[in-house]
Each structure stands twice: as structure tokens, then as C-alpha cells.
C-alpha positions, 0 to 999 in steps of 0.5 A, spaced: 632 311 419 628 314 425 633 314 431 629 312 436 627 317 443 627 315 450 622 318 455 627 321 461 625 318 467 620 321 471 616 324 465 609 322 465 606 320 459 598 322 459 594 315 457 589 317 451 583 319 453 579 315 447 583 309 447 583 308 455 575 308 456 573 303 450 579 299 453 576 299 460 568 298 458 568 295 451 561 292 453 558 299 454 561 301 448 558 296 443 552 296 447 551 304 446 554 302 438 548 297 436 543 302 440 545 308 436 545 303 430 538 300 430 535 306 431 540 310 426 537 305 421 529 305 423 529 312 423 533 312 416 529 307 413 522 310 415 522 316 410 524 312 405 519 306 406 513 312 406 516 314 400 516 308 396 509 306 399 505 313 396 510 312 389 506 306 388 501 308 391 501 314 385 503 308 380 498 304 382 492 309 381 494 311 375 494 304 373 487 302 375 484 308 373 481 307 365 486 309 360 481 314 356 482 317 362 488 318 364 491 319 356 492 326 353 488 327 348 488 331 342 483 331 337 482 336 331 476 336 326 478 336 319 480 341 315 474 347 312 471 344 305 472 351 303 480 348 303 483 345 296 482 336 297 489 336 296 489 339 302 484 337 306 487 329 304 494 332 306 492 333 313 490 326 313 496 323 311 501 319 315 507 324 314 503 330 317 500 327 323 507 323 325 510 332 325 504 334 329 505 328 333 512 330 335 510 337 336 505 334 342 509 330 345 514 336 345 510 339 349 510 334 355 514 336 361 517 334 366 515 329 371 510 329 367 513 323 361 510 320 356 510 312 355 512 312 347 510 305 346 502 306 348 501 313 345 498 314 338 495 318 333 491 317 327 484 319 324 477 316 326 470 317 324 467 321 329 459 319 327 458 311 325 456 310 319 449 304 318 452 298 314 446 294 311 450 288 308 447 282 309 451 277 314 452 282 319 449 280 326 442 283 327 440 283 334 433 287 333 434 287 326 436 293 326 443 293 321 449 294 325 454 301 324 461 302 324 466 308 326 473 307 321 481 308 324 487 309 321 491 308 327 499 308 327 504 302 328 497 297 327 502 292 326 507 292 332 500 292 337 496 287 333 498 280 330 494 277 324 490 270 328 487 270 320 489 274 314 493 279 313 494 286 316 490 291 310 494 295 306 494 302 301 494 301 294 497 307 290 494 314 293 489 314 297 484 320 296 476 321 298 474 319 290 476 312 292 472 306 292 475 301 296 480 301 300 482 294 305 481 294 313 482 289 318 478 288 324 480 285 332 477 277 334 471 280 338 469 285 333 469 279 327 465 274 333 459 279 335 458 283 328 460 276 324 465 279 320 470 275 316 477 274 312 474 277 305 468 280 308 466 287 304 462 292 308 459 298 304 460 305 308 455 309 305 458 315 301 457 323 301 454 324 295 458 319 292 457 311 291 458 307 298 466 305 300 468 298 299 471 296 305 475 289 305 476 286 310 484 281 310 485 280 316 483 278 323 487 281 328 490 279 335 491 285 340 498 284 344 497 288 349 488 289 350 489 293 356 495 298 354 492 304 352 493 304 345 487 301 344 483 302 352 484 309 350 478 307 344 476 301 347 471 301 341 477 299 336 477 293 340 471 291 342 464 292 340 459 294 344 451 293 343 448 300 343 439 301 344 438 306 338 433 311 343 433 312 351 427 308 351 428 301 355 425 297 350 428 300 344 432 295 339 440 294 340 444 294 334 452 293 334 457 298 333 465 297 331 471 299 328 474 297 321 482 299 322 485 302 316 491 303 313 494 309 315 495 310 309 488 310 307 485 315 311 484 321 306 478 315 304 474 317 310 473 325 307 468 321 301 464 318 307 459 323 311 463 319 318 466 326 319 473 324 320 477 328 325 484 327 327 488 325 334 493 324 338 493 321 345 499 321 350 499 315 354 502 318 361 508 314 364 507 314 372 513 309 373 519 314 375 514 320 378 515 321 385 509 322 389 513 328 392 513 331 385 506 330 385 504 338 384 510 339 379 506 334 376 499 337 376 502 342 373 504 339 367 498 336 366 494 342 367 499 347 361 498 341 357 490 342 356 488 348 358 496 353 359 501 355 355 502 348 353 496 347 350 496 354 345 503 352 343 499 345 340 494 349 337 499 353 333 503 346 330 497 343 330 490 346 328 488 352 331 481 348 333 485 343 337 482 342 342 485 337 348 482 333 354 485 329 359 481 326 366 489 324 368 488 331 372 481 328 377 485 321 378 491 325 381 486 329 385 483 323 388 490 320 389 492 326 392 485 326 397 487 319 399 494 320 401 492 326 405 487 322 409 493 317 410 499 321 412 496 323 419 495 317 421 502 315 418 505 321 422 502 319 428 506 312 428 512 315 425 513 320 430 511 316 436 515 310 435 521 316 434 519 320 441 519 313 444 526 312 440 529 319 442 527 317 451 530 310 449 537 314 447 536 320 452 536 315 458 541 311 455 545 317 457 543 319 463 544 312 466 551 312 463 552 318 467 549 317 473 553 310 473 560 315 472 558 320 477 563 318 482 568 318 476 566 325 473 566 327 479 572 327 482 574 329 476 571 336 477 574 336 484 581 335 481 580 341 477 578 339 470 574 344 467 567 343 465 568 344 457 573 340 457 570 334 461 565 335 456 569 335 451 572 328 453 566 325 453 563 327 447 569 325 444 569 318 447 561 317 445 563 320 437 568 315 436 562 310 438 556 312 436 558 316 429 560 309 425 554 306 429 550 310 425 553 310 418 553 303 419 544 304 419 544 309 415 548 305 409 543 298 412 537 303 410 539 305 404 541 298 402 534 295 404 529 300 401 534 303 395 527 307 392 526 315 397 528 320 398 536 320 400 536 327 405 530 325 408 534 319 410 541 322 412 538 327 417 534 322 420 540 318 422 544 325 422 540 327 428 540 320 432 547 320 432 547 327 434 543 325 439 547 320 442 553 324 441 550 330 445 546 325 451 552 324 456 556 330 455 550 335 457 546 330 462 554 330 466 555 337 464 549 339 467 549 334 473 556 336 475 556 344 473 559 345 481 565 342 483 563 336 488 566 330 490 561 327 496 553 328 495 547 328 500 543 321 498 537 321 493 533 316 494 526 315 491 523 316 496 526 322 500 528 325 493 523 332 492 522 335 485 525 341 483 521 347 481 524 347 474 522 340 473 514 342 477 514 348 472 516 343 464 512 338 467 506 342 467 508 345 460 507 337 458 502 337 461 498 343 458 501 341 451 499 334 452 492 336 454 492 340 447 494 335 443 489 330 445 483 335 445 485 338 438 486 331 436 478 329 439 476 335 436 479 336 429 480 328 428 486 325 423 481 325 418 481 333 417 488 333 417 487 334 409 492 337 405 497 338 412 500 333 412 499 332 419 499 335 426 506 335 429 502 336 436 497 332 435 500 326 432 504 327 438 498 326 442 499 318 443 507 319 446 504 325 451 499 321 454 505 316 455 509 321 458 505 324 463 503 317 465 509 316 466 511 323 470 505 321 475 508 314 475 515 317 477 511 322 483 507 316 485 512 311 485 515 312 492 508 311 495 507 304 494 515 303 496 513 306 503 507 301 504 510 295 501 515 297 507 511 298 513 508 292 510 513 288 510 517 289 517 513 285 521 515 279 517 520 274 519 527 273 514 531 279 511 530 278 504 524 282 502 525 287 507 532 288 505 529 288 496 524 293 498 530 297 502 534 297 496 529 298 491 528 305 496 535 308 496 536 307 488 537 313 486 532 319 483 536 316 475 533 309 477 527 311 476 529 313 468 526 307 465 520 308 468 519 313 463 522 309 457 518 303 459 512 306 458 512 311 453 514 305 448 509 300 452 504 306 450 506 306 444 505 298 442 498 298 444 496 304 440 499 301 434 497 294 435 489 297 437 490 301 430 492 294 426 486 291 430 481 296 427 483 296 421 482 288 421 475 289 425 472 294 419 475 291 413 471 284 417 465 288 419 464 291 411 466 284 407 460 282 412 456 286 410 457 285 403 455 278 403 452 276 409 456 270 411 462 267 408 459 266 401 454 269 397 450 266 391 446 270 387 442 270 381 437 276 380 432 272 375 432 266 381 437 259 382 436 253 378 432 248 382 437 243 387 442 249 388 443 249 395 443 241 397 449 242 391 452 247 394 452 244 401 456 239 398 462 243 396 468 241 400 468 247 406 460 248 406 458 248 413 450 250 412 446 253 406 441 258 409 436 261 403 432 266 400 428 270 395 430 276 395 426 281 390 428 289 389 421 291 387 416 290 394 413 296 394 410 299 400 402 302 401 403 300 393 406 307 393 412 309 388 418 307 393 420 300 392 424 297 399 427 290 398 425 284 402 427 278 403 423 271 405 426 266 409 425 261 414 426 264 420 428 258 425 435 258 419 435 265 418 436 267 425 442 261 427 445 266 421 445 272 424 446 270 430 452 266 428 456 272 423 453 277 429 450 281 424 443 283 426 441 277 431 433 276 432 429 271 436 426 266 430 419 266 433 418 273 433 418 272 426 415 266 424 408 267 421 404 262 426 405 266 432 400 271 430 393 271 429 388 275 424 386 279 431 394 279 432 393 275 438 398 269 439 396 262 438 397 257 443 398 251 438 403 255 434 399 253 427 401 257 421 395 261 418 396 259 411 396 251 412 403 250 411 408 246 415 417 246 415 420 241 412 426 238 415 430 242 411 427 249 413 422 249 406 415 250 406 409 246 403 402 246 403 400 238 405 406 236 402 414 236 402 417 243 399 423 242 392 430 240 393 431 247 392 427 250 398 422 252 394 414 252 396 410 246 393 403 251 392 401 258 390 397 262 394 396 269 397 395 272 403 388 273 403 384 278 407 383 275 413 390 273 414 394 275 420 399 281 418 406 278 417 411 280 422 417 283 419 425 285 420 426 291 418 432 297 417 431 303 422 430 307 416 424 303 414 420 302 421 421 310 421 418 312 415 412 306 416 411 304 423 409 299 427 402 299 425 400 294 419 401 296 411 399 293 405 405 291 400 405 290 393 409 284 391 413 284 385 408 279 381 402 284 384 400 280 389 399 283 396 401 282 403 401 285 410 407 286 414 407 289 421 413 290 423 416 287 429 423 288 430 429 293 427 436 292 426 441 296 423 443 290 418 441 283 416 445 279 412 441 279 406 440 284 404 446 290 403 444 296 404 440 301 410 433 299 407 430 292 408 423 289 410 425 280 412 418 276 413 416 269 413 417 265 407 411 260 408 406 267 409 408 269 401 405 266 395 410 262 392 411 265 386 415 270 391 418 264 394 423 261 389 430 262 391 435 268 388 441 268 394 444 263 399 448 265 404 454 260 406 458 259 411 464 255 412 472 256 411 477 256 405 470 257 400 472 256 392 467 262 388 469 257 382 466 251 385 460 254 389 459 257 382 459 251 379 455 247 384 450 253 383 449 251 375 448 258 371 452 264 371 450 267 379 455 272 382 458 269 387 462 273 393 466 270 398 468 274 404 475 272 404 476 275 397 472 281 398 476 283 405 483 282 401 480 286 396 479 292 401 488 292 402 488 295 394 492 302 395 500 301 397 499 306 400 494 302 407 499 297 406 505 302 407 501 304 412 498 298 415 506 295 416 509 302 418 504 300 424 506 294 424 513 296 425 511 302 431 508 295 434 514 292 434 519 298 435 515 299 441 515 292 444 522 292 443 525 299 446 521 297 452 524 291 453 531 295 450 529 300 456 529 294 461 536 291 459 539 298 460 537 299 467 539 291 469 545 291 466 547 299 469 545 295 476 548 289 475 555 291 478 552 293 484 547 287 485 554 283 483 558 286 489 552 285 494 550 278 493 558 277 494 557 281 501 552 276 503 554 271 501 560 271 506 554 273 512 551 266 510 546 268 505 544 262 500 543 261 493 536 261 493 535 267 497 540 272 492 536 270 486 530 272 490 533 277 493 534 279 485 528 278 482 524 281 488 528 288 488 527 289 481 520 286 480 517 293 483 519 297 478 517 293 473 510 292 475 509 299 476 512 300 469 509 293 466 501 294 470 502 302 468 503 301 461 498 297 460 492 303 463 495 308 459 495 304 453 488 303 455 487 310 457 491 312 451 486 309 446 479 311 449 481 318 449 484 318 443 478 313 439 473 319 437 479 323 434 482 316 429 478 315 424 481 308 421 475 308 414 481 310 409 486 305 412 481 299 412 476 301 406 480 306 401 475 302 395 470 307 393 462 305 396 465 300 401 460 299 407 462 300 414 467 305 418 473 304 421 473 305 429 480 305 434 478 299 439 482 296 444 487 290 442 488 286 448 494 283 445 499 288 444 496 292 450 497 285 455 503 281 451 509 287 451 508 288 459 508 280 460 515 281 456 517 286 460 515 282 467 518 275 464 524 279 463 526 282 468 525 276 473 530 271 468 535 277 467 535 277 476 535 269 475 541 269 470 544 274 474 544 271 481 546 264 478 552 267 475 554 270 480 553 264 484 558 259 480 563 264 480 568 267 486 567 273 490 573 275 491 575 280 486 568 284 489 570 284 495 576 287 493 577 294 497 578 300 492 575 296 486 571 299 481 564 296 481 
């Protein structure tokens, strides 16, 4: 046993600094740990979320592209006829092709990987051969044509629906007269092939090759690259025999031979070619390896890998793929989204940085007297800073590690190096904030300092220079963003300064507010001097005499509120762009249309579908030719009243119905006083027209006729492009049936519900002949519309587009959804950090307020007056922060909206209509600001209530720490 050592009497045992500080202020340590853990978690999880979204976007881009585009296809022609028949046949046998296939796979370099389950090789005829067998389908009395294909592992990718798989008997050569084959279910159905059918394929200088069908196969994975790389093997196609639209058509299909029967193709005139198809596997390829991936594809297509493939396969082998184009398209999309992602990520990071620095500044201010006393008693500045660093590190380092571990667990996919670096940076800043601030403040040892009231303090020259520097940087960032925009940062991954523009605007606004902060306080103080009662004057005096560091929360609050407002405006703009694009596509909540015309009674039946509120009919023709010229303009015939209601309801080119009604004009252009129609037609109760009678249930006109030469020109609603081309003077229009009408453009709108596109004419159907008024389109308004139910109600096979489904289709790429989630998180983080900054400020002032209330209660202050005093003391700063944050957020959106293009984020679908603009979101502007005010009042009320319920003895003790 070790002997017990006694401490000599009179010897002073120093208390461990870190342990003592943690025991004295455990609440402060826990608060710092929570702040560092949450911030480290957000910093570490952000790059991993971005990596996950980009990797998923790469996989989606490759998966959405057709397999024939993404598959690397190596093809080699048959050997020269000058070679011996045995050598030519040997080149097509499975063993030779298998060895060459292994050589092709050996040239696939990382990060490109081959999906061996969907890769394939084989032989097929390049020239389709006409087969004259009776019983095969002949659409226009033209015999079908077939290609012969012998692809490997047919049994592993298809199962017999009837019959069996084909087999090769003996050794098949170019002189073999009969072989077995199989067809897919689609080929059998369209070409009318059955098990046992014999198809005679024309031979080359020999008798036809008899191909006996032994089985009908169902592909196991019809969407896989094994079948999709050459879709003709699975699905036949109807081909037109010639370039003329009136040329006859014929079926083109494939007969699937066993690989051992491939040499039989040499006896036909089909020109057999060998091929090796490598399907890419991008499930484990990270997006950050895209340059290496593109290099691997390029070396196979035209680089050293291609040369080695030729050496192993055939000198005339050709390698083709569109995978490089697919990767380029993905990179273009990613480069256009990356700057917007940088704005959200850097903005949130800047807010977190400001809050961390504010926490360190408040901690240094809270311990100002303690640290000043230590310096006055001989503590060195490095020693004091080292003790503060150790005190902070013992809390911040474990908290940062915990936040990092939580991030790695929450998002297991992504690069760890960036997450570790981000969490480490947060931890380092948290450790250095307090010692650096304390060292800067206590460079000179002093015990007592003068008052540093908000109202009386004057900014130093260094502070003025720093603020002017920030102002210049903010102005440059805003100007660069307005001029260049975020969409011009393709390939740059975003400019950090430009991405920080919203935060810099908030910082400048906060600095301006801090400088102007004393002015309203002075005015309020003077205004309340003559008020009865001391509560209001005392509250304002307390606010005015707060230390300069008490305004630090203003900087954090404005930055956080601006970030939340900007992020909310981005998400709001994305949603609005998708809504508008979907509306431009459908024209209403749903669109039912058929180019050949809808069935009779379709409108009435669709009205009975659950969720349908109103149905507007339109007769749309795409063959209207103004001035009987070669150019066509889409023309829609509508009921003006119903169509005007629809346009007004969906806010798409609203117009007054009377301006479009044919009855409002006469042949000389004057208005009819009676409003009667020039054609003698009247409108039915459902808005349909008739001639001396009512219209049918489908809304079609009940009589024929055409616009005579004496009829007044039909007023038309036109797009700006059509109006610019044809003017406002009357001009003739030839309809699809040959009839002519005269129209006059009376209204110009950029868009209209019935027609998608930038060129259109809309006229009153009562002025058209009945042949041109048969409904082709139903514009449906309602909620929870079902496309299948609308299609069944309309009858036939019309096209049905539902606005909600169209809108959902725009959020297709994981890059989009990932960026949206990041902006949503930025809004939440901004609001959360704003509330956290406010809580830190209120907790910092809590001991002083408790002591103040305790002293004032001894002078007769009631509980209600104490509660009012704390609320009024806290409100000026909270009101300034809430109002300033709201105004700054609005100004930031207005300043930066010309440079923020949300089209890529909102509409990644190619050909989508509409443009995404940044717009102010009232919810994200006002809700966080209101939350700041409510939290301020709530915390002050709780402090007053808690102080009133416990005694005041402890707070009144002389010498106790407050």
C-alpha cells in the first residue's frame, strides 16, 4: 500500500481551473455543448447530403436514358469472304465470342464498371430480310421482315411462355438448311407467329434457311439493358416502306437463334455482324468521380482502350456509345444547380459562424470583471487565454465529436473528409471564440473601466474601416450576382463571394442598425420623460445603458432572419414556377383531349366524375392557315362566357367575355344594340350553340354553315406573336375542312388555357361552321382528379393530363429535391439560430435582471410592474431585430432576384414551359420575426414569474456573484 501523504499546514492547494469552472457554471457548459454539437452536426451533414443527392442524380440520369444510349456497343463485321468458310464460321461461334467478350470487359477501367448481368454479346444480321410465308401479319399487304439474332444466355433472361428454348443439333455451318429459333411474346402477337411455325429466310445463292419456331419467350427484365440495348429483339416495330406518308407499312421483328446456330447466318444475305455490349453499372460510382468516369468512357470509345479492343477483337471493330453525352447533360444540370446550393450552404454556415462568435463574445462580456481582476493580479495574457481555451475545449471537443458521429450515422453515404473538416472547423471556432475575444479585450491589465453604454459609445476607427470593407465586399457581391447570375456559374461550382451575397446584405443591414440603434432609444427616452410611473422610463434607461456587447445579438438575429427569408423565398419561387408550368401545360386542373374529336356526351359524363367542379369545352384545330398561306396557327373555338370564367379562375390570360362574343359586332364593325348574333344562333343553357334549336349533349353545334362574306369579322384573342405578325385588321383564315372565316384580333394575351404554346387564336364557336366546332378538348377544374376516371368517362382513348401529376413530374432529379431540402433546412436553421441568439442574449442578462427585480421589490415594486419592466426592457431590441430582419429579408430578395434563376431547380424536365423567378414569401418573412417577439415576451414573463416566487435574500447578499 502507498503511504498516505499529509499536506503540511499552511500549504495552499490550488483548485483545478477547468474542474472548478465546470462546477461553478454547469448550465453554461451544457449550453455551449449543445450549440457546438448541433452546429457541428449541421456542418458535417451538409456535404454528405449534397454528395448523396449528386450521386443519386447521376444514377437517375443514367437509368432514365435509354439503354441503347448508355450501353457501350462494340461491333465488328463478318470476316472477309476471302477467308476460308471454316475460319469465317469459327469467328461466329460462342467460344470465340466469349473470349473476345472477356477482352472487352478487361478494358473497362474504374470508376466505370460493367453490369455483367445485363451485358451481352452475340451475332445478328444487319440487313432485315423479307419473309414471304403465308399467315404472317401484313398490314398493307407487304410481307414482314426479320433479323436473325444469336445472343448469349437467352435462358437466363427469358422464360418460355409456350414451347421450349431453341437448340442447335450437331455442328451448324453456313450450308445448314434448317435451324430452331424463338420469339418474344410481343413479336409473336404482332407477326402472328405460333410455336411450330416455319419461317423461310432468303438465302444467299442457296435455298432459303428454314427457321422453325420452338418457343414463345417472356423477357424476365424487359427494361434491362440485355433487351433494351437492341429493343427489336424484344418488340417488333411497324416500319413505313419509303419516305412518303402514304407509303405502305410492314412489320419488322427478330428471330432469336441459339448461339451455336450463328454460323447459319453466313448462308443468308443478311450481312451478319458480331457485337459485344457492355451495360454500365453506376450504382457505386460517386458523382465527384465524374471526370474520371468520362475519361474511362472516352478511352473505350476512341482512346487507348479502343485500340486494345481492336487488337483483341477485330481491326475493323467500332465502339459507339452516348454515355458520354448523358454524363455531359448531367454535369450541365449539376453545374447549374451547384451555385444555388452554394448560396444556401454558405448562407447557413455564415449564420452559424455569427452565432458561435456571438456566444463567445457574450461569454467574455459576462466574465469581464473576473478576467479583469485576474489580469490586475498578475495573470499573463497567454496564460489566461490558455486557461480559457482549455476550459472551452473540454466541452466543445466532445460535443463536436458527438455532432460529427451523429452526422455520419444519419447520412452514411458521402465523403467523410469534408464532414470531418467541417465539424473540426466548427469545434475550433467554438474553442477560440472566448479566449480570442478575452485576449483582445484585456490586452492591458485594468480593473475598472468606464461605462460603455449603447447610447454613449462611439465606434472606433478600426471598426469603421472594417465596416466600410464589408460594405464594399457586399456591394461587389450583389452587383456580381445581379450581372452574372447563378446560372452562369457552370463548371465553377459557384463563386463563394457571390454565394455569400444574401448574408453580406444582412451583415451590412445589421451594422447599420447597430449604428442607428441609439437614435430611437434617445427619442423614446425623451418621449417617456413626462409619463407617469417609473416602469417605462426605467426600462428604457436599462436598455440605453446596456453594454456595447449587448447589441451583438442584433447582428446574429438579422443574419439569421435574412437567411430564413431568402431560403423561404427560394422554395416559394420553386413552387410557383412549377404551378405555373403545370398550368401552362394543362390549361386547367385537368385536360382531356383527342385530336380526332371526343365522343358524343363526353362533357356531360366527365362532369359526373367525383371531384369535377366545371368542364369547359373547346374545339382545337392545328391546321388553321391565315391568309390561306403555308403557315399554320392553332385555333380554338370556345364559348366566350364559360371560357372567360375559366381563364379568370386559373389566372391565365383573363379577358372580358363580351369582347370575344361574335354577337357584339356587325359587318360594318358597329355594335349591335340588341346583342343578337349575326349568324342567328343562340346559346343553350350549357353554353353550347345551336341554329334554331339546342345543341347536343357534347356541346357540338346542331347545324352546319360557314361564315358568309357579309358576316362581321370574328373577334379573336391572339398571342403577342400572332398579333405582331397579322396586325389588328381583319384577315381570312382557312380552316382544316376548307371553309374560310374572317377574324379580327381584338385581344392580345401571352397565354391561354386551351392552347399550349406561344402562338394561338381563340374565337367564338358560334361564328364557325359546325364541322369546326366538334369538341376536341375538355378543360376540367376541380380537386383530387383521377386521370383514369376521366379517361373512362370521356370514352375512347383520349389523352388525359392532370395538373397535380404534371407538377409532381417536374421534381424529377434527386439534384432538385436535394437542393429543395437544403433550402428548407436553411429556413429552419435560420429561424432556429435566430431564436438561439435571442435566448443566449436573454440568458446572459438574466442574473442582472433577477438582482434588479430583487432590489426593486424591496422598494415596493409589484409583481405586475416587475413583469412589465422585464418585457419593456427586452422589447426594443427584439422589435428592432424583427423589423430589421423582415425589411432586410425583403430588400435582399428584391436586390438579388434579377440574378437568381430558379428555372433549373424548378423545371429540370426538358421542354417544360415557364420560368422560375425569386419572389418574396410572406410566411418566411414574418413568421420567424413574430417568433422572436413572442419568445422575447415569453422569456421575460417567465423570468419575472420565477423571480417573484422565490425569495430575494440570495440576490441581495453583498459580494455574491450576479
